[in-house]
N, C-alpha and C positions, 0 to 999 in steps of 0.2 A: 788395199793398195798393192798393185802390180810392183815386181821388181823390175828395176830398170836398168840400163848400162850406166855404171859408174857408182851404184849403190853397193855397199859392203855386201858381200855374200853372207846369207844366213849359214851360221855355224852347223855343221853335221858331225855328228859323234855317233859311231856305230862300229861294234867291236873294236878292232884295230886302227879303225880310219877316224882320223879327226881333221876336218878341212882347215882349221886355224894350225895345224902343224905343218901344213904344206907352204908357208910362205916362202917367197922366193922362187917357187915353181908354179907354173900354169897348170891349172886343172881343167879338164874337159868332164862337166857332170850330164850324163845323159840319161835322162828320165824315160823309162818304156813300161808299157802296160804289163805286159807277162812274159817269163821266161819261157822259151822252148816254144813259142808261136811262130807261125811264118814271118812275119814283118819284124818282130824283135830278133829273131834269130838272123835275119838278113843284116839288120842295122849291127848287131853285136859282132857278126863275124866279119863285117868289114873294118869295124874298130880293129880287131884281132889282126887281119890282114895289112893293116897300118900301123900297127902299134910300134914297131921299130922306128919309123918315121916319126912318130909322136915322141918317141924317147930321145932321138936326136934334138929335138927341139924343146927337150926338157919339159915336157909336158905328159902330165899323169892323166890317164884315162879312168873314169869311175862310173859303172853303171848303177843306175837306181831304180827300185820297182817294188811294188807293195808285196811282192813275193817274200815267203819266209826263207831264212839264210839257207836251209837245207834245199829248197827248190833251186836258188841261185848258184849254190854249190854243185849240183847234179848238171845245171844248165852249162856252168863254165867248164867242167870237166867233160862233159859229152862233146862240146865243141873247140876244146883247147882254148877257151878265152884267158888270156895272161894277164890281165888287169882287174882291179880291185871291184868289188860290188858290195853295194849297201842295201840291206833289207829294209823296207819301210812299210811294214804290215799294218800300222796304224794311220800310215799316209800323213803324219805330221810334218815330215821333210817337205813332202810333196805341197801340202798346205802353205808352208813356209815359202816355197818357191813360187806359189800361185798356180802350179800344173795339175791340181786335183780338181777336176771340172766335171759338170754334168755332160754326159754325153747320149749320143741316140743312136740306136742300130734297131733297125728293122721297127722302127715305131716304139721301141722300148726305151725309156730313160733310165740312166743308171750313173752312178759316180765312179771315175777311173782317172787315169794319168791320161794327160793330153802330151803327147810325144814332144819331148823339147829338150834343148841341148843349151845350157850354160857353158860358156868358156869364162872361169875366174882367172884373173891376171895374177902375177906373182905378188901383187900389192893386196891380195884378197878383196879385190873388187870385180864387180861382174864386167868383163871387157865385151862381151858379145853374147846376144841371145838369138837361138834360132827356134822359133816358135812353129808349132804345126808341122813338124818333121815328116818327110817321106822318106822311108828307111833306104831306099836304093839310092847309093852314091853320096849318102849325107857323111859319111866318115871323111871321105875326099874332100867335102865342101869345108868341113871343121878345119881339117888339116890345111887348105888353102887359106883360111882366114888368119893363121899363126905365122903367116909370111913377114 
């Protein structure tokens, strides 16, 4: 069963981050396939460039991928990404959010992240879902949804 707007956001616990501790704040959860690849870098850097505007709207940004924490840390450092990352190497979080899907590239089928963003409201419920995200301009689209 797919997550829908109005559903309670599945819990995320990873390192220092715990979604349920963010009550009272809105949280942007952007799932991306792989750190330091062209589309993911574009998306992550656009969130970086707008991060102060998200802060003004009391909204936390969290990037999630199947990368190991070391790869995410290297990615964050390389591009100066000022927000939290959650590593999901066993893709259990992606599965809970319904974004671990069969993909097809050049006729080869494989499992991976379908680039998706969830806006979690201050009440801990899904306020908006952005499916099948195109990286360019996406961060601005999410910011506009916070109005």
